[in-house]
C-alpha positions in Angstrom: -10.0 -21.8 13.7 -11.8 -20.8 17.0 -15.5 -20.4 17.0 -15.3 -16.6 17.7 -13.2 -16.0 14.6 -15.5 -18.2 12.5 -18.4 -16.1 13.7 -16.8 -12.8 12.9 -15.8 -14.0 9.5 -19.3 -15.1 8.7 -20.8 -11.9 10.0 -18.4 -9.6 8.2 -18.3 -11.8 5.1 -14.6 -12.7 5.1 -13.8 -16.0 3.3 -10.0 -16.2 3.8 -7.4 -15.2 6.4 -3.8 -13.9 5.8 -0.6 -12.8 7.4 0.5 -9.3 6.2 4.3 -8.8 6.3 6.1 -5.5 5.6 2.5 -4.2 6.1 3.3 -0.5 5.8 0.3 1.7 6.8 -2.1 -1.0 5.5 -2.8 -0.4 1.8 -2.8 -4.1 1.0 -4.7 -4.9 4.2 -7.5 -2.5 3.1 -7.8 -4.0 -0.4 -7.7 -7.5 0.9 -10.5 -6.7 3.4 -12.6 -5.3 0.6 -12.0 -8.6 -1.3 -13.0 -10.7 1.7 -9.6 -11.5 3.2 -8.9 -10.8 6.9 -5.3 -10.3 7.8 -4.8 -11.8 11.3 -1.1 -10.9 11.9 0.9 -8.0 10.5 4.6 -7.1 10.9 5.9 -3.6 10.5 8.9 -1.8 12.1 8.2 1.9 11.7 6.6 3.6 14.7 4.1 6.0 13.1 3.2 3.4 10.4 2.3 0.9 13.0 0.1 3.5 14.7 -1.6 4.2 11.4 -2.3 0.5 10.8 -3.4 -0.1 14.3 -5.9 2.8 14.5 -7.3 2.4 11.0 -7.8 -1.4 11.3 -8.4 -1.7 15.1 -5.4 -3.9 15.4 -3.7 -4.7 18.8 0.0 -3.8 18.9 2.7 -6.3 20.0 5.9 -4.4 20.9 8.7 -6.8 19.9 11.2 -4.7 21.9 9.3 -5.6 25.1 9.6 -9.3 24.3 12.5 -10.6 26.3 13.5 -13.6 24.3 12.2 -14.3 20.8 13.3 -18.0 21.2 10.9 -18.6 24.0 7.0 -18.7 24.1 7.0 -18.7 27.9 7.6 -15.0 28.2 4.9 -13.2 30.2 4.5 -10.4 27.7 4.0 -12.8 24.8 1.5 -14.8 26.9 -0.7 -11.7 27.3 -1.4 -11.8 23.6 -2.2 -15.5 23.6 -5.8 -15.3 24.7 -8.5 -16.3 22.2 -9.3 -13.3 20.1 -10.7 -12.2 16.7 -8.8 -8.9 16.7 -5.9 -8.5 14.3 -2.4 -8.2 15.7 0.4 -6.0 14.4 3.9 -6.9 15.5 6.0 -3.8 15.8 9.6 -4.6 15.2 12.3 -6.1 12.9 10.9 -9.0 10.9 14.3 -10.8 11.2 13.6 -11.1 15.0 10.0 -12.4 14.5 10.6 -16.2 15.0 8.7 -18.8 13.2 7.9 -20.4 16.6 6.3 -17.1 17.7 4.1 -16.9 14.7 2.9 -20.5 15.1 2.2 -20.0 18.8 0.1 -16.8 18.1 -1.9 -18.5 15.4 -2.7 -21.5 17.5 -3.5 -19.8 20.9 -5.0 -16.6 19.6 -6.9 -17.8 16.5 -7.1 -21.5 16.9 -5.1 -22.2 13.7 -2.4 -24.8 13.5 -0.2 -25.8 10.6 -1.2 -29.4 10.6 -5.0 -29.5 10.3 -5.6 -25.9 9.2 -3.5 -23.1 7.8 -3.4 -19.4 6.8 -4.7 -19.0 3.3 -2.2 -16.2 2.2 1.1 -14.7 3.3 1.7 -11.4 1.6 4.5 -8.9 1.7 6.3 -6.2 -0.2 9.9 -6.1 1.2 11.5 -2.6 1.2 11.9 -1.5 -2.5 14.7 1.1 -2.2 17.5 -1.3 -3.3 15.4 -2.4 -6.3 14.1 1.0 -7.4 15.6 2.6 -10.4 15.5 5.9 -8.5 17.5 4.4 -5.6 21.2 3.7 -5.2 20.7 0.0 -6.4 23.8 -1.1 -4.4 25.0 -4.6 -5.3 24.4 -7.1 -2.5 22.3 -4.6 -0.5 21.2 -6.5 2.7 17.6 -5.4 1.9 17.6 -7.6 -1.2 17.3 -10.7 1.1 14.5 -9.4 3.3 12.0 -11.1 1.0 13.3 -14.5 2.3 11.3 -13.8 5.5 8.1 -14.0 3.4 9.1 -17.5 2.3 10.3 -18.5 5.8 7.0 -17.6 7.4 4.9 -19.0 4.5 6.6 -22.3 4.8 6.3 -22.3 8.6 2.5 -22.0 8.5 2.2 -23.9 5.2 0.1 -21.1 3.7 -1.8 -22.0 0.6 -0.7 -18.9 -1.4 2.0 -16.2 -1.3 1.7 -12.7 -2.7 5.0 -10.8 -3.2 4.9 -7.2 -4.3 7.7 -4.9 -5.4 8.8 -2.2 -7.8 9.4 -2.6 -11.6 13.2 -2.0 -11.0 13.5 -5.5 -9.6 13.5 -6.8 -13.1 16.8 -5.2 -13.9 18.6 -5.4 -10.5 21.9 -7.3 -10.8 23.1 -10.1 -8.6 26.8 -11.1 -8.7 27.2 -8.8 -11.7 24.4 -10.3 -13.8 21.7 -7.8 -14.7 18.2 -9.1 -13.9 19.5 -12.0 -11.7 17.8 -10.8 -8.6 14.4 -11.4 -10.2 15.3 -14.8 -11.3 16.8 -15.6 -7.9 13.6 -14.6 -6.1 11.5 -16.7 -8.6 13.8 -19.7 -8.1 13.6 -19.3 -4.3 9.8 -19.7 -4.5 10.1 -22.9 -6.5 13.0 -24.4 -4.6 12.3 -28.1 -4.9 14.5 -28.9 -1.9 12.4 -26.8 0.5 10.1 -28.3 3.1 7.2 -26.6 1.5 7.4 -26.0 -2.3 5.5 -23.3 -4.2 4.9 -22.9 -7.9 4.6 -19.5 -9.4 1.5 -18.6 -11.3 3.8 -16.7 -13.7 7.2 -15.2 -13.9 6.5 -13.5 -17.3 7.3 -9.8 -16.9 4.4 -8.7 -19.0 2.0 -10.7 -16.9 3.2 -10.0 -13.3 3.6 -6.2 -13.8 0.4 -4.4 -13.2 -0.6 -0.8 -13.7 -2.7 0.7 -10.9 -4.7 2.9 -13.3 -6.1 -0.3 -15.0 -7.9 -1.1 -11.8 -9.6 2.2 -10.9 -6.6 3.8 -9.1 -6.2 7.4 -10.4 -2.4 6.9 -10.8 0.0 5.5 -13.4 1.8 3.4 -10.9 3.4 0.1 -12.0 4.1 -2.7 -9.5 5.3 -6.3 -9.8 3.2 -9.1 -8.2 4.5 -12.6 -7.9 1.9 -15.2 -6.8 3.0 -18.5 -5.3 0.7 -21.5 -4.9 1.5 -24.4 -2.6 2.6 -27.2 -4.9 0.3 -29.9 -3.6 -2.8 -27.8 -4.3 -3.1 -29.1 -7.9 -6.6 -27.7 -8.5 -5.7 -24.2 -7.6 -5.0 -22.0 -10.6 -4.5 -18.3 -10.3 -5.2 -15.9 -13.2 -4.0 -12.3 -13.0 -6.8 -9.7 -13.1 -7.8 -8.3 -16.5 -7.7 -4.6 -16.8 -11.0 -2.8 -16.0 -10.2 0.8 -16.9 -8.6 2.6 -19.8 -8.1 1.8 -23.5 -9.8 -1.4 -24.6 -12.4 -1.4 -21.7 -15.8 0.3 -21.3 -14.5 2.7 -18.6 -12.0 5.5 -19.0 -9.2 5.9 -16.5 -10.1 7.7 -13.2 -8.4 11.1 -13.6 -6.6 13.2 -11.0 -9.4 15.7 -11.2 -12.1 13.1 -10.6 -10.0 11.8 -7.6 -9.7 15.1 -5.6 -12.1 17.7 -7.1 -14.8 17.1 -4.4 -12.3 17.7 -1.5 -12.5 21.1 0.2 -10.2 23.7 -1.3 -7.4 24.6 1.1 -4.6 27.1 0.4 -1.0 27.0 1.6 -1.0 26.4 5.4 -4.7 26.0 5.7 -6.5 22.9 7.1 -10.0 21.8 7.2 -11.7 18.8 8.9 -15.2 19.3 7.3 -16.3 17.6 4.1 -19.3 18.6 2.1 -20.5 16.2 -0.5 -21.0 17.8 -3.9 -24.5 18.2 -5.3 -23.3 16.7 -8.6 -20.3 14.7 -9.9 -18.1 15.3 -12.9 -18.7 11.8 -14.2 -19.9 8.3 -13.3 -16.2 7.4 -12.7 -15.9 10.1 -10.1 -19.2 9.2 -8.4 -18.1 5.5 -8.1 -14.6 6.5 -6.9 -15.9 9.0 -4.3 -18.5 6.6 -2.9 -15.7 4.1 -2.2 -13.5 6.8 -0.7 -16.3 8.0 1.5 -17.2 4.4 2.7 -20.6 4.5 1.0 -20.2 1.8 -1.7 -21.3 -1.7 -1.0 -22.0 -4.6 -3.4 -21.6 -8.3 -3.3 -18.0 -8.1 -4.4 -16.8 -4.9 -2.5 -17.8 -3.9 0.9 -16.2 -0.5 1.4 -18.2 0.6 4.4 -16.5 2.7 7.2 -15.2 0.4 9.9 -17.5 0.5 13.0 -14.7 1.1 15.5 -13.9 4.5 13.8 -17.5 5.6 14.1 -17.9 4.3 17.6 -14.7 6.1 18.8 -15.6 9.3 17.0 -12.5 9.3 14.8 -14.6 9.4 11.7 -17.9 11.1 11.0 -20.0 11.3 7.9 -19.0 14.9 7.2 -15.4 14.7 8.4 -12.1 14.7 6.6 -8.6 14.4 8.1 -5.0 15.0 7.0 -6.2 17.7 4.6 -3.8 20.5 5.2 -2.0 22.6 2.6 1.8 22.6 3.0 3.3 25.7 4.5 5.6 26.8 1.7 8.2 29.4 2.2 8.1 32.7 0.2 10.6 31.6 -2.4 8.8 28.3 -3.0 5.5 30.2 -3.4 7.0 32.5 -6.0 8.4 29.5 -7.9 5.0 27.7 -7.9 3.2 30.7 -9.2 5.4 30.5 -12.3 4.3 26.9 -13.0 1.1 27.0 -15.1 -1.5 24.3 -15.6 -0.2 21.0 -17.1 3.4 22.3 -16.6 6.3 21.4 -14.3 9.3 23.1 -12.8 11.5 21.6 -15.6 9.2 22.7 -18.5 8.8 26.2 -16.9 12.6 26.6 -16.6 13.0 25.6 -20.3 10.3 28.2 -21.4 11.8 31.0 -19.4 15.2 30.1 -20.8 13.8 30.1 -24.3 12.2 33.5 -24.0 15.3 35.0 -22.4 13.8 35.9 -19.0 15.3 33.1 -16.9 17.9 35.5 -15.3 15.0 37.4 -13.6 13.8 34.2 -12.0 16.9 32.0 -11.7 17.2 32.5 -8.0 13.9 30.7 -7.4 15.1 27.5 -9.0 17.4 24.9 -7.5 20.8 24.4 -8.9 19.8 21.0 -10.4 16.4 20.9 -12.2 15.0 17.4 -11.5 12.3 16.3 -14.0 10.3 14.5 -11.2 10.1 17.6 -8.9 7.2 20.1 -8.8 5.0 18.7 -11.5 1.3 19.8 -11.7 -1.3 17.1 -11.9 -3.0 17.0 -15.3 -6.8 17.3 -14.8 -7.9 14.8 -17.4 -5.2 12.1 -16.8 -4.3 9.9 -13.9 -1.6 11.1 -11.6 2.0 10.1 -12.2 3.4 7.7 -9.5 2.9 8.9 -6.0 6.2 8.2 -4.1 7.4 8.8 -0.6 8.8 12.1 -1.9 5.4 13.2 -3.2 5.4 16.4 -1.2 8.3 17.7 -3.3 7.1 16.1 -6.6 3.3 16.7 -7.0 1.6 20.0 -7.3 -2.2 20.6 -7.3 -3.7 21.0 -10.8 -4.4 24.8 -10.3 -3.5 25.9 -6.7 0.0 27.1 -6.1 0.9 24.4 -3.6 1.9 20.8 -3.3 -0.8 18.3 -2.7 -2.1 17.6 0.8 -1.7 14.2 2.5 -5.4 13.5 1.9 -5.1 14.4 -1.8 -2.1 12.0 -2.0 -4.1 9.3 -0.2 -7.0 9.8 -2.7 -4.5 9.3 -5.6 -3.4 6.1 -3.9 -7.1 5.1 -3.4 -6.9 5.2 0.4 -10.5 5.9 1.7 -11.2 9.1 3.6 -11.8 7.2 6.9 -8.1 6.3 7.0 -6.3 7.8 10.0 -2.7 8.6 9.1 -0.6 9.0 12.3 2.7 11.0 12.7 3.8 14.5 11.6 2.9 16.1 8.4 6.5 16.6 7.5 9.6 14.9 8.8 13.2 14.7 7.6 13.2 12.0 4.9 15.0 8.9 6.1 14.0 9.3 9.7 12.6 6.2 11.4 9.6 8.4 12.1 7.7 8.4 8.8 5.6 11.4 8.1 2.1 11.1 6.5 3.4 11.7 2.9 6.1 9.0 3.2 3.7 6.5 4.6 1.2 7.1 1.8 3.7 7.1 -1.0 5.3 3.8 0.2 2.0 2.0 0.3 0.3 -0.5 -2.1 -2.8 1.2 -3.5 -5.9 -0.4 -1.9 -7.9 -0.7 -5.1 -4.9 -2.5 -6.8 -4.7 -4.8 -3.8 -8.4 -5.4 -4.0 -8.1 -6.5 -7.7 -5.4 -9.0 -6.7 -7.3 -10.2 -3.6 -10.4 -10.9 -5.6 -8.5 -13.2 -7.9 -6.8 -15.0 -5.0 -10.2 -15.6 -3.4 -11.5 -17.0 -6.7 -8.4 -19.3 -7.0 -8.8 -20.8 -3.5 -12.5 -21.4 -4.1 -11.4 -23.9 -6.7 -9.8 -25.9 -3.8 -13.0 -25.9 -1.9 -14.9 -27.3 -4.9 
């Protein structure tokens, strides 16, 4: 590791370095940084998502499309990124085209890290989850099923000490070769392949252990995600323990609710936007106070440094009283009329059922779609965490009381993204476009506070090796 990077890590209190694959907008990166892990290289293919990551984390962007030959490290464009640096680098392009040779060359020339005497501590990644998701098509032999192998390829290339693989709960039941659940077992077996050059052992493959609920770790959302942790097999002293729940039943802190998560944000109506934030004179609860301090970049202790990144302050992208991406969706008249029918704690489906039961549905039937999906147009419940924030959250989640869908900033709060986060791209884009809008980026991300909980335990585990 070069001296400049060592100096930065000491100054900013980072203890580990990582590679962040399938990085998305940087949810895992944010949580890892809070835990003291600095991602050096990230890989992401979506244009607007790369911009979000780059701006929010002051990362330099390497355009893979401008690199003439991925098999050669002599290319002039690649050479321009091989000067000594402490700045993170996000590679914009298809991970299948990111060669192992390129990764090793960048680590050595840019950061002074080689795979013989020194290595990256963690390689992390959450391969695209659509083919595993219960809500998706779940096509057999979907080519995306094998994207995770890039995580193992790069981990083994740099001989990382640990691997973190994240995905959706649906992976437990995804079939392979006609056998239900075989994908999960195949992925686990791939980690522990004894014939590989570098072998990893899993901390656990027990479904009840590796499946974590975000709300248990301070995220105001009932989101469940699967986390597999691999440990390089020669590191016999390293033992990883999954984080114990910190919030909810059985703990001394209740769940952070949706009201606690967004009640302090300025009220905006349909089509309205504000960039000014005024801190409330009082908070609803201690939970809210703690959560808002993290979101506003004002919470610092020995375990979590959530201060606003200096580069955002220096460039004027974030100020103490500012807020971004807080714009009420511009609903059409028919949608406004529909939302006005949906009362507190209700949904489009429950409202349709009530109107049908009392015999007045014919009066309002034209406002409802032909198919009434249970996940669409549901109001947040004030005293409960949000249901899962997905890439379709614009169509799924309504404000607790206002007749509109949530704003991108409210969605970001429910995911535990801090207010200094700068989401690039349009507010709304056709779903499935290569240009991801703000909602899709936010919904696809790993909640930073959940990533922080995992990151803390990974730091603890690797401290055992130092001892």
